[in-house]
PLY file of the C-alpha trace (Angstrom):
ply
format ascii 1.0
element vertex 328
property float x
property float y
property float z
element edge 327
property int vertex1
property int vertex2
end_header
-37.14 -11.63 -5.00
-38.20 -8.19 -3.78
-38.73 -9.43 -0.22
-35.29 -11.07 -0.30
-33.66 -7.81 -1.39
-35.48 -5.88 1.35
-34.33 -8.41 3.98
-30.75 -8.21 2.78
-30.82 -4.42 2.88
-32.15 -4.58 6.45
-29.39 -6.99 7.50
-26.84 -4.74 5.81
-28.00 -1.69 7.74
-27.66 -3.57 11.03
-24.19 -4.74 10.01
-23.15 -1.19 9.10
-24.22 0.08 12.52
-22.33 -2.71 14.32
-19.17 -2.24 12.25
-19.21 1.52 12.66
-19.63 1.28 16.44
-16.98 -1.42 16.91
-14.59 0.47 14.63
-15.24 3.69 16.53
-14.42 1.97 19.82
-11.28 0.25 18.48
-9.90 3.52 17.13
-10.41 4.99 20.61
-8.68 2.10 22.43
-5.04 3.31 22.22
-4.12 5.74 25.01
-4.58 9.39 24.15
-5.99 10.69 20.89
-4.99 12.79 17.89
-4.87 15.97 19.97
-2.59 14.31 22.53
-0.12 13.61 19.74
-0.55 17.14 18.43
0.09 18.63 21.89
3.32 16.66 22.24
4.43 17.78 18.78
3.64 21.46 19.45
5.35 21.44 22.84
8.40 19.86 21.22
8.55 22.86 18.89
8.37 25.22 21.85
4.88 26.52 21.07
3.71 28.31 24.22
0.09 28.43 23.10
-0.06 24.68 22.51
-2.46 23.90 25.36
-4.87 26.68 24.42
-4.89 25.59 20.79
-5.47 21.93 21.68
-8.28 22.87 24.07
-9.93 24.88 21.30
-9.62 21.98 18.86
-10.99 19.52 21.43
-14.14 21.62 21.73
-14.32 22.09 17.96
-14.16 18.37 17.20
-16.31 17.33 20.18
-13.56 15.23 21.75
-14.57 16.50 25.19
-17.80 14.48 24.87
-17.87 10.86 26.21
-17.47 8.05 23.68
-21.07 6.83 23.36
-22.72 10.27 22.94
-19.96 11.22 20.51
-20.63 8.10 18.43
-24.37 8.79 18.39
-23.70 12.36 17.29
-21.31 11.24 14.55
-23.68 8.48 13.34
-26.62 10.90 13.24
-24.61 13.39 11.22
-23.37 10.55 9.00
-26.94 9.67 8.01
-27.48 13.31 7.08
-24.39 13.27 4.85
-22.07 15.06 7.28
-19.11 12.73 7.88
-17.25 15.11 10.15
-13.89 16.80 9.70
-10.47 15.25 9.36
-8.31 16.28 12.32
-4.99 16.10 10.50
-6.06 17.54 7.15
-8.52 20.06 8.63
-10.91 19.38 5.77
-14.36 17.76 5.60
-14.09 13.98 5.40
-16.47 13.99 2.44
-14.00 16.06 0.39
-11.05 13.87 1.35
-12.84 10.67 0.31
-14.43 12.15 -2.82
-11.03 13.35 -4.02
-9.67 9.80 -3.93
-12.80 7.74 -4.57
-12.78 7.58 -8.36
-9.08 6.80 -8.57
-9.62 4.01 -6.03
-12.48 2.62 -8.13
-10.40 2.85 -11.31
-7.56 0.92 -9.70
-9.95 -1.71 -8.30
-11.76 -2.21 -11.62
-8.47 -2.47 -13.51
-7.19 -5.05 -11.00
-10.39 -7.12 -11.23
-10.32 -7.10 -15.03
-6.71 -8.27 -14.97
-7.58 -11.02 -12.49
-10.37 -12.42 -14.64
-8.69 -11.97 -18.02
-5.58 -13.79 -16.81
-7.01 -16.32 -14.34
-9.94 -17.79 -16.28
-8.01 -18.93 -19.40
-5.14 -20.28 -17.29
-7.55 -22.09 -14.97
-9.32 -23.66 -17.96
-6.00 -24.69 -19.50
-4.80 -26.27 -16.25
-8.04 -28.22 -15.83
-8.14 -29.48 -19.43
-4.42 -30.35 -19.36
-4.30 -31.87 -15.90
-0.87 -33.05 -14.67
0.90 -31.87 -17.82
4.05 -29.76 -17.64
2.01 -26.63 -18.39
-0.40 -27.42 -15.55
2.47 -27.98 -13.12
4.15 -24.71 -14.15
0.96 -22.69 -13.64
0.28 -24.48 -10.35
3.75 -23.59 -9.07
3.35 -19.96 -10.17
-0.06 -19.83 -8.47
1.33 -21.02 -5.15
4.15 -18.48 -5.38
1.63 -15.73 -6.12
-0.46 -16.75 -3.11
2.56 -16.80 -0.82
4.29 -13.54 -1.76
2.68 -10.38 -0.28
1.66 -7.69 -2.74
3.55 -4.93 -0.92
6.78 -6.98 -1.17
6.31 -7.31 -4.92
5.71 -3.57 -5.06
8.97 -2.90 -3.21
10.93 -5.25 -5.46
9.43 -3.73 -8.58
10.05 -0.23 -7.28
13.72 -1.08 -6.68
14.10 -2.63 -10.13
12.46 0.27 -11.98
14.42 2.93 -10.09
17.72 1.15 -10.61
17.41 0.07 -14.23
14.85 2.30 -15.96
13.75 5.91 -16.21
10.04 5.11 -15.79
8.19 7.13 -13.15
5.98 4.64 -11.28
5.33 6.69 -8.14
1.77 7.95 -8.32
-0.90 7.61 -10.98
0.09 10.69 -12.96
3.20 12.24 -14.44
4.50 15.33 -12.69
2.98 17.76 -15.18
-0.51 16.25 -14.72
-0.68 15.74 -10.94
-2.23 19.14 -10.19
-3.67 19.80 -13.64
-7.44 19.81 -14.29
-8.97 16.74 -15.93
-8.49 16.48 -19.67
-8.17 13.77 -22.30
-4.38 13.98 -22.06
-4.53 13.52 -18.29
-6.83 10.51 -18.73
-4.37 8.90 -21.16
-1.56 9.60 -18.68
-3.62 7.85 -15.99
-3.99 4.76 -18.17
-0.22 4.70 -18.78
0.42 4.59 -15.02
-2.59 2.51 -13.95
-1.65 -0.87 -15.39
1.40 -1.40 -13.18
-0.23 -0.98 -9.72
-3.27 -2.84 -11.04
-1.03 -5.74 -12.06
0.70 -5.81 -8.67
-2.59 -5.64 -6.81
-4.09 -8.45 -8.88
-1.31 -11.01 -8.45
-2.65 -12.65 -5.28
-6.24 -12.62 -6.58
-5.15 -14.07 -9.91
-3.24 -16.89 -8.24
-6.20 -17.78 -6.02
-8.73 -17.60 -8.85
-6.61 -19.89 -11.04
-6.72 -22.57 -8.36
-10.47 -22.14 -7.81
-11.29 -22.17 -11.53
-9.16 -25.25 -12.07
-10.85 -27.15 -9.23
-14.37 -26.11 -10.24
-13.82 -27.05 -13.88
-12.34 -30.43 -12.98
-15.44 -31.19 -10.91
-17.74 -29.99 -13.69
-15.98 -32.01 -16.40
-16.86 -35.16 -14.46
-20.58 -34.37 -14.33
-23.08 -36.54 -16.28
-24.31 -33.67 -18.49
-20.74 -33.17 -19.77
-20.39 -36.87 -20.58
-23.78 -36.71 -22.32
-22.66 -33.75 -24.43
-19.54 -35.64 -25.46
-21.61 -38.72 -26.30
-23.72 -36.61 -28.68
-20.56 -35.93 -30.68
-19.98 -32.32 -29.72
-16.47 -31.00 -30.16
-14.27 -30.99 -27.09
-13.82 -27.20 -27.29
-17.61 -26.71 -27.44
-18.21 -29.00 -24.48
-15.56 -27.25 -22.44
-16.36 -23.61 -23.14
-20.11 -23.68 -23.81
-21.16 -26.16 -21.15
-18.49 -26.90 -18.55
-16.91 -23.45 -18.17
-20.33 -21.80 -18.01
-21.26 -23.92 -15.00
-17.83 -23.79 -13.34
-17.67 -20.01 -13.48
-20.87 -19.45 -11.48
-19.24 -19.79 -8.02
-16.63 -17.25 -9.09
-19.35 -14.61 -9.31
-20.00 -15.01 -5.59
-16.27 -14.81 -4.92
-16.08 -11.62 -7.00
-18.64 -9.89 -4.82
-17.75 -11.31 -1.41
-13.97 -11.58 -1.58
-12.34 -10.22 -4.75
-13.75 -6.68 -4.83
-13.27 -5.81 -1.13
-10.04 -7.81 -0.98
-8.53 -5.88 -3.88
-9.61 -2.50 -2.49
-8.24 -3.23 0.99
-5.20 -5.15 -0.27
-4.29 -2.36 -2.65
-3.96 -0.06 0.37
-0.50 -1.47 1.13
0.54 -1.47 -2.52
-0.75 2.08 -2.92
1.19 3.16 0.16
4.43 1.76 -1.27
3.83 3.30 -4.71
2.49 6.59 -3.28
-0.85 6.32 -5.08
-3.55 8.94 -4.33
-6.22 6.39 -3.36
-8.32 5.91 -0.24
-6.22 3.06 1.16
-3.07 5.00 2.14
-5.17 7.80 3.64
-7.05 5.21 5.71
-3.78 3.77 7.01
-2.52 7.23 7.95
-5.84 8.04 9.63
-5.52 4.93 11.81
-1.96 5.82 12.76
-2.96 9.36 13.71
-6.24 8.32 15.37
-8.07 10.59 12.95
-11.28 8.89 14.02
-13.87 10.55 11.78
-11.84 9.93 8.62
-10.90 6.38 9.66
-14.43 5.53 10.81
-16.06 6.85 7.64
-13.60 4.99 5.43
-14.25 1.78 7.37
-17.99 2.18 6.87
-17.49 2.66 3.12
-15.29 -0.45 2.92
-18.00 -2.41 4.73
-20.67 -1.00 2.42
-18.68 -2.13 -0.61
-18.50 -5.65 0.83
-22.23 -5.80 1.59
-23.29 -4.37 -1.78
-20.86 -6.70 -3.54
-22.36 -9.70 -1.74
-25.90 -8.71 -2.69
-25.07 -8.01 -6.33
-23.15 -11.29 -6.60
-26.11 -13.28 -5.24
-28.53 -11.55 -7.61
-26.22 -12.06 -10.59
-25.81 -15.74 -9.73
-29.58 -16.19 -9.50
-29.99 -14.47 -12.87
-27.32 -16.58 -14.58
-28.27 -19.91 -13.00
-32.03 -20.67 -13.09
-31.54 -23.56 -10.65
-30.87 -21.17 -7.81
-33.91 -20.09 -5.82
-33.55 -17.21 -3.40
-36.89 -17.78 -1.72
0 1
1 2
2 3
3 4
4 5
5 6
6 7
7 8
8 9
9 10
10 11
11 12
12 13
13 14
14 15
15 16
16 17
17 18
18 19
19 20
20 21
21 22
22 23
23 24
24 25
25 26
26 27
27 28
28 29
29 30
30 31
31 32
32 33
33 34
34 35
35 36
36 37
37 38
38 39
39 40
40 41
41 42
42 43
43 44
44 45
45 46
46 47
47 48
48 49
49 50
50 51
51 52
52 53
53 54
54 55
55 56
56 57
57 58
58 59
59 60
60 61
61 62
62 63
63 64
64 65
65 66
66 67
67 68
68 69
69 70
70 71
71 72
72 73
73 74
74 75
75 76
76 77
77 78
78 79
79 80
80 81
81 82
82 83
83 84
84 85
85 86
86 87
87 88
88 89
89 90
90 91
91 92
92 93
93 94
94 95
95 96
96 97
97 98
98 99
99 100
100 101
101 102
102 103
103 104
104 105
105 106
106 107
107 108
108 109
109 110
110 111
111 112
112 113
113 114
114 115
115 116
116 117
117 118
118 119
119 120
120 121
121 122
122 123
123 124
124 125
125 126
126 127
127 128
128 129
129 130
130 131
131 132
132 133
133 134
134 135
135 136
136 137
137 138
138 139
139 140
140 141
141 142
142 143
143 144
144 145
145 146
146 147
147 148
148 149
149 150
150 151
151 152
152 153
153 154
154 155
155 156
156 157
157 158
158 159
159 160
160 161
161 162
162 163
163 164
164 165
165 166
166 167
167 168
168 169
169 170
170 171
171 172
172 173
173 174
174 175
175 176
176 177
177 178
178 179
179 180
180 181
181 182
182 183
183 184
184 185
185 186
186 187
187 188
188 189
189 190
190 191
191 192
192 193
193 194
194 195
195 196
196 197
197 198
198 199
199 200
200 201
201 202
202 203
203 204
204 205
205 206
206 207
207 208
208 209
209 210
210 211
211 212
212 213
213 214
214 215
215 216
216 217
217 218
218 219
219 220
220 221
221 222
222 223
223 224
224 225
225 226
226 227
227 228
228 229
229 230
230 231
231 232
232 233
233 234
234 235
235 236
236 237
237 238
238 239
239 240
240 241
241 242
242 243
243 244
244 245
245 246
246 247
247 248
248 249
249 250
250 251
251 252
252 253
253 254
254 255
255 256
256 257
257 258
258 259
259 260
260 261
261 262
262 263
263 264
264 265
265 266
266 267
267 268
268 269
269 270
270 271
271 272
272 273
273 274
274 275
275 276
276 277
277 278
278 279
279 280
280 281
281 282
282 283
283 284
284 285
285 286
286 287
287 288
288 289
289 290
290 291
291 292
292 293
293 294
294 295
295 296
296 297
297 298
298 299
299 300
300 301
301 302
302 303
303 304
304 305
305 306
306 307
307 308
308 309
309 310
310 311
311 312
312 313
313 314
314 315
315 316
316 317
317 318
318 319
319 320
320 321
321 322
322 323
323 324
324 325
325 326
326 327
């Protein structure tokens, strides 16, 4: 087990280097850079010192260095914990990400909990009531949830709430708590606002997980050990929940680590942009648009790290829950 973990960590480090380099190059591909956009903006305002200021910033950020040496310099500093400075915000990237990290995690965890709490019971119901009206209704809803983008649902919900209610859904805090220090009252206010974006962000994942759980459970219910349990006179509920569901849910653990967690974090970026949530996703989108390469590159590396760690933890959890699985 230990050797397997060490190998996976080694593969993950190689993947992080490749992703960071490719992402660095892709961000550089569009013509010009952040300072080119800044120069155009300053000249449009009639700033006579625009060129001198941009030249100073180019030296400050190291944008006068060729791409490969600049990447090596950034990667070396990254390992030391120095992620660089955001061009647009003129703040260390570490501070920008740290300010939004815990809110991003809170939104992701809330979305994942909603996905599992809603999807597992519905998936079990659909599998145990195959082809009934209830199964057909949930199947139709699942396909609709898979087909409708999350950001479109966010826009529709935003329109409905603004038009017909007085609820403030923009942001994760009420106005009086947005700049206030953390307190129990601010935490409660966060919970009051968190459920709605978490629900929107979990719709697609819930729809997909319902279909997967239904299919897995249908396959498991046809296995010989299930028929044997029924032949011993066990109650149908016991056979379903204690034996069949326990086996059918194992593949979902892998999906949680490899697809659900990173998918929700990245997918929530669009929803968070629409709802103006102070998470990492919208800042990442803005960094790409502005070619704020150090902020965008660092965020991309963290997204990749979440995916790799999620994969590893999912594999280890599956091996722990299912003794039949051998990692070596």
